[in-house]
Backbone as a printed PyTorch tensor [residue, N CA C, xyz], in Angstrom:
tensor([[[-40.9730,  14.2930,  20.1160],
         [-40.8310,  14.0110,  18.7040],
         [-42.1690,  13.5120,  18.1710]],

        [[-42.4780,  13.9010,  16.9590],
         [-43.7240,  13.4720,  16.3380],
         [-43.7000,  11.9670,  16.0830]],

        [[-44.8890,  11.4200,  15.9450],
         [-44.9960,  10.0030,  15.6230],
         [-44.4310,   9.7490,  14.2250]],

        [[-43.7210,   8.6440,  14.0440],
         [-43.1750,   8.3480,  12.7150],
         [-44.2920,   7.9980,  11.7360]],

        [[-44.1210,   8.4290,  10.5090],
         [-45.0780,   8.1370,   9.4450],
         [-44.3720,   7.4250,   8.3060]],

        [[-45.1590,   6.8450,   7.4550],
         [-44.5990,   6.1830,   6.2780],
         [-43.9290,   7.2140,   5.3740]],

        [[-44.4020,   8.4500,   5.4270],
         [-43.8270,   9.5140,   4.5960],
         [-42.3550,   9.7390,   4.9460]],

        [[-42.0320,   9.7020,   6.2340],
         [-40.6340,   9.8920,   6.6410],
         [-39.7520,   8.7650,   6.1180]],

        [[-40.2730,   7.5430,   6.1380],
         [-39.5240,   6.4090,   5.6030],
         [-39.3770,   6.5530,   4.0900]],

        [[-40.4380,   7.0010,   3.4370],
         [-40.4060,   7.1600,   1.9820],
         [-39.3850,   8.2090,   1.5560]],

        [[-39.1990,   9.2440,   2.3590],
         [-38.1660,  10.2400,   2.0530],
         [-36.7860,   9.5790,   2.0290]],

        [[-36.5260,   8.7330,   2.9930],
         [-35.2470,   8.0150,   3.0270],
         [-35.0840,   7.0660,   1.8630]],

        [[-36.1710,   6.4050,   1.4800],
         [-36.1320,   5.5050,   0.3320],
         [-35.8660,   6.2980,  -0.9470]],

        [[-36.4830,   7.4600,  -1.0910],
         [-36.2540,   8.3050,  -2.2680],
         [-34.7870,   8.7220,  -2.3510]],

        [[-34.2090,   9.0690,  -1.2170],
         [-32.8060,   9.4500,  -1.2070],
         [-31.9140,   8.2580,  -1.5470]],

        [[-32.2260,   7.0920,  -0.9980],
         [-31.4280,   5.9010,  -1.2800],
         [-31.5020,   5.5240,  -2.7510]],

        [[-32.6930,   5.6070,  -3.3280],
         [-32.8450,   5.3000,  -4.7580],
         [-32.0380,   6.2810,  -5.6020]],

        [[-32.0670,   7.5520,  -5.2310],
         [-31.3010,   8.5540,  -5.9820],
         [-29.8070,   8.2500,  -5.9200]],

        [[-29.3190,   7.8890,  -4.7540],
         [-27.8910,   7.5890,  -4.6050],
         [-27.5180,   6.3640,  -5.4240]],

        [[-28.3500,   5.3330,  -5.3800],
         [-28.0600,   4.1080,  -6.1250],
         [-28.0840,   4.3690,  -7.6320]],

        [[-29.0850,   5.1000,  -8.1060],
         [-29.1930,   5.3790,  -9.5430],
         [-28.0070,   6.2150, -10.0260]],

        [[-27.6710,   7.2600,  -9.2940],
         [-26.5600,   8.1180,  -9.7080],
         [-25.2380,   7.3620,  -9.6410]],

        [[-25.0580,   6.5440,  -8.6290],
         [-23.8160,   5.7690,  -8.5370],
         [-23.7360,   4.7430,  -9.6710]],

        [[-24.8590,   4.1210, -10.0140],
         [-24.8710,   3.1710, -11.1230],
         [-24.5020,   3.8650, -12.4310]],

        [[-25.1010,   5.0220, -12.6790],
         [-24.7910,   5.7640, -13.9010],
         [-23.3130,   6.1570, -13.9100]],

        [[-22.8100,   6.6150, -12.7660],
         [-21.4200,   7.0520, -12.6800],
         [-20.4540,   5.8850, -12.8580]],

        [[-20.7660,   4.7440, -12.2950],
         [-19.8380,   3.6160, -12.3280],
         [-19.9370,   2.7850, -13.5990]],

        [[-21.1410,   2.6530, -14.1580],
         [-21.3260,   1.7210, -15.2650],
         [-21.6280,   2.3640, -16.6140]],

        [[-22.2480,   3.5460, -16.6240],
         [-22.6960,   4.1270, -17.8850],
         [-21.7880,   5.2660, -18.3290]],

        [[-21.6360,   6.2700, -17.4650],
         [-20.8890,   7.4670, -17.8330],
         [-20.1810,   8.0000, -16.6020]],

        [[-18.8760,   8.1600, -16.6720],
         [-18.1020,   8.6840, -15.5510],
         [-18.3290,  10.1910, -15.4510]],

        [[-19.0970,  10.5870, -14.4450],
         [-19.4580,  12.0000, -14.2710],
         [-18.4710,  12.7000, -13.3570]],

        [[-18.4320,  14.0090, -13.4760],
         [-17.6760,  14.7980, -12.5200],
         [-18.4400,  14.7680, -11.1950]],

        [[-17.7410,  14.8050, -10.0810],
         [-18.4150,  14.6950,  -8.7750],
         [-19.4850,  15.7530,  -8.5270]],

        [[-19.2670,  16.9760,  -8.9480],
         [-20.2520,  18.0300,  -8.7060],
         [-21.5250,  17.7680,  -9.5080]],

        [[-21.3710,  17.2350, -10.7350],
         [-22.5260,  16.8960, -11.5530],
         [-23.2990,  15.7280, -10.9390]],

        [[-22.5750,  14.7410, -10.4190],
         [-23.2240,  13.6020,  -9.7590],
         [-23.9900,  14.0680,  -8.5230]],

        [[-23.4320,  15.0000,  -7.7790],
         [-24.1080,  15.5400,  -6.5980],
         [-25.3940,  16.2550,  -6.9840]],

        [[-25.3220,  17.1050,  -7.9910],
         [-26.5220,  17.8260,  -8.4280],
         [-27.5820,  16.8740,  -8.9910]],

        [[-27.1510,  15.8450,  -9.6980],
         [-28.0940,  14.8690, -10.2240],
         [-28.7770,  14.0960,  -9.0950]],

        [[-28.0170,  13.7310,  -8.0680],
         [-28.5990,  13.0320,  -6.9110],
         [-29.5980,  13.9290,  -6.1820]],

        [[-29.2690,  15.2030,  -6.0390],
         [-30.1870,  16.1430,  -5.4010],
         [-31.4630,  16.2810,  -6.2260]],

        [[-31.3230,  16.3620,  -7.5390],
         [-32.4880,  16.5070,  -8.4120],
         [-33.3910,  15.2710,  -8.3580]],

        [[-32.7980,  14.0850,  -8.4150],
         [-33.5880,  12.8490,  -8.3620],
         [-34.2750,  12.7230,  -7.0000]],

        [[-33.5890,  13.0820,  -5.9270],
         [-34.1990,  13.0700,  -4.5930],
         [-35.3560,  14.0540,  -4.5300]],

        [[-35.1790,  15.2320,  -5.0860],
         [-36.2360,  16.2420,  -5.1120],
         [-37.4650,  15.7230,  -5.8610]],

        [[-37.2480,  15.0820,  -7.0000],
         [-38.3740,  14.5210,  -7.7500],
         [-39.1070,  13.4610,  -6.9340]],

        [[-38.3640,  12.6370,  -6.2370],
         [-38.9790,  11.6180,  -5.3880],
         [-39.8050,  12.2310,  -4.2750]],

        [[-39.2840,  13.2690,  -3.6360],
         [-39.9960,  13.9290,  -2.5450],
         [-41.2600,  14.6090,  -3.0610]],

        [[-41.1880,  15.2120,  -4.2450],
         [-42.3760,  15.8410,  -4.8300],
         [-43.4610,  14.7920,  -5.0780]],

        [[-43.0800,  13.6460,  -5.6080],
         [-44.0530,  12.5800,  -5.8510],
         [-44.6360,  12.0460,  -4.5410]],

        [[-43.8190,  11.9390,  -3.5180],
         [-44.2930,  11.4640,  -2.2150],
         [-45.2710,  12.4630,  -1.6120]],

        [[-44.9690,  13.7420,  -1.7270],
         [-45.8470,  14.7650,  -1.1510],
         [-47.1860,  14.8670,  -1.8680]],

        [[-47.2430,  14.4710,  -3.1380],
         [-48.5060,  14.5250,  -3.8790],
         [-49.4700,  13.4280,  -3.4630]],

        [[-48.9500,  12.3660,  -2.8760],
         [-49.7910,  11.2360,  -2.4900],
         [-50.1690,  11.3310,  -1.0170]],

        [[-51.4190,  11.0310,  -0.7050],
         [-51.8730,  11.0270,   0.6900],
         [-51.7200,   9.6720,   1.3550]],

        [[-51.2690,   8.6770,   0.6240],
         [-51.1120,   7.3320,   1.1590],
         [-50.0120,   7.2590,   2.2220]],

        [[-49.0730,   8.1720,   2.1690],
         [-47.9020,   8.0950,   3.0350],
         [-48.0930,   8.7860,   4.3840]],

        [[-49.2650,   9.2990,   4.6760],
         [-49.4900,  10.0180,   5.9310],
         [-49.8610,   9.1090,   7.0960]],

        [[-49.8460,   7.8130,   6.9030],
         [-50.2030,   6.8750,   7.9650],
         [-49.0860,   6.7860,   8.9930]],

        [[-49.4700,   6.7230,  10.2570],
         [-48.4590,   6.5700,  11.3120],
         [-48.1140,   5.0910,  11.4610]],

        [[-46.8690,   4.8580,  11.8750],
         [-46.4010,   3.4970,  12.1250],
         [-45.6960,   3.4890,  13.4720]],

        [[-45.4670,   2.3080,  14.0000],
         [-44.8020,   2.2060,  15.3070],
         [-43.3250,   2.5710,  15.1670]],

        [[-42.7520,   2.9640,  16.2820],
         [-41.3410,   3.3500,  16.2840],
         [-40.4530,   2.1600,  15.9150]],

        [[-40.8080,   0.9560,  16.3840],
         [-40.0160,  -0.2380,  16.0770],
         [-40.0500,  -0.5430,  14.5790]],

        [[-41.2220,  -0.4480,  13.9760],
         [-41.3460,  -0.6840,  12.5410],
         [-40.5810,   0.3680,  11.7460]],

        [[-40.6540,   1.6160,  12.2030],
         [-39.9340,   2.7200,  11.5730],
         [-38.4270,   2.4520,  11.5880]],

        [[-37.8950,   2.0610,  12.7360],
         [-36.4610,   1.7890,  12.8610],
         [-36.0520,   0.5670,  12.0450]],

        [[-36.9080,  -0.4510,  12.0110],
         [-36.5950,  -1.6630,  11.2550],
         [-36.5640,  -1.3790,   9.7530]],

        [[-37.5240,  -0.6200,   9.2630],
         [-37.5400,  -0.2770,   7.8400],
         [-36.3360,   0.5900,   7.4840]],

        [[-36.0010,   1.5510,   8.3270],
         [-34.8330,   2.3970,   8.0650],
         [-33.5460,   1.5860,   8.0620]],

        [[-33.4250,   0.6320,   8.9700],
         [-32.2400,  -0.2260,   8.9860],
         [-32.1660,  -1.0500,   7.7070]],

        [[-33.3090,  -1.5320,   7.2220],
         [-33.3410,  -2.2820,   5.9690],
         [-32.9360,  -1.4270,   4.7860]],

        [[-33.3920,  -0.1890,   4.7630],
         [-33.0360,   0.7290,   3.6680],
         [-31.5350,   1.0040,   3.6770]],

        [[-30.9680,   1.2400,   4.8440],
         [-29.5250,   1.4950,   4.9400],
         [-28.7330,   0.2580,   4.5250]],

        [[-29.1990,  -0.9220,   4.9270],
         [-28.5200,  -2.1610,   4.5550],
         [-28.5490,  -2.3660,   3.0350]],

        [[-29.7170,  -2.1650,   2.4180],
         [-29.8320,  -2.3170,   0.9630],
         [-28.9710,  -1.2780,   0.2500]],

        [[-28.9450,  -0.0500,   0.7620],
         [-28.1140,   0.9950,   0.1760],
         [-26.6360,   0.6040,   0.2420]],

        [[-26.1960,   0.1020,   1.3660],
         [-24.8070,  -0.3150,   1.5600],
         [-24.4440,  -1.4410,   0.5870]],

        [[-25.2810,  -2.4630,   0.5170],
         [-25.0110,  -3.6000,  -0.3690],
         [-25.0270,  -3.1630,  -1.8350]],

        [[-26.0230,  -2.3750,  -2.2270],
         [-26.1280,  -1.9390,  -3.6230],
         [-24.9440,  -1.0710,  -4.0220]],

        [[-24.5290,  -0.1810,  -3.1410],
         [-23.4340,   0.7330,  -3.4650],
         [-22.1620,  -0.0420,  -3.7610]],

        [[-21.8410,  -1.0180,  -2.9150],
         [-20.5980,  -1.7520,  -3.1190],
         [-20.7170,  -2.8320,  -4.1920]],

        [[-21.9180,  -3.3040,  -4.4610],
         [-22.1190,  -4.2410,  -5.5600],
         [-21.9170,  -3.5460,  -6.9010]],

        [[-22.4180,  -2.3240,  -7.0070],
         [-22.2550,  -1.5580,  -8.2410],
         [-20.7830,  -1.2190,  -8.4680]],

        [[-20.0360,  -1.0010,  -7.4040],
         [-18.6310,  -0.5830,  -7.5150],
         [-17.7240,  -1.6780,  -8.0640]],

        [[-18.1340,  -2.9060,  -7.9850],
         [-17.2780,  -3.9980,  -8.4450],
         [-17.0300,  -3.9450,  -9.8920]]])
């Protein structure tokens, strides 16, 4: 397996942000149909990935432990945010 990079972590963060934003809009602003929410999440994730790919800052390698710790933090924040918004 290739060495982990900040870019791989940033992809996960972009996806988490898209899920949180779409869930917030769906729960608090406008109740969307599920298929529309899915397409909106895909679009926001795509925009995030495009922005990440344009920057060369994210090509730095990081240790496997740091990679796993950051990913665990992202999943934890996603879990907390998702259920906080649902209240």
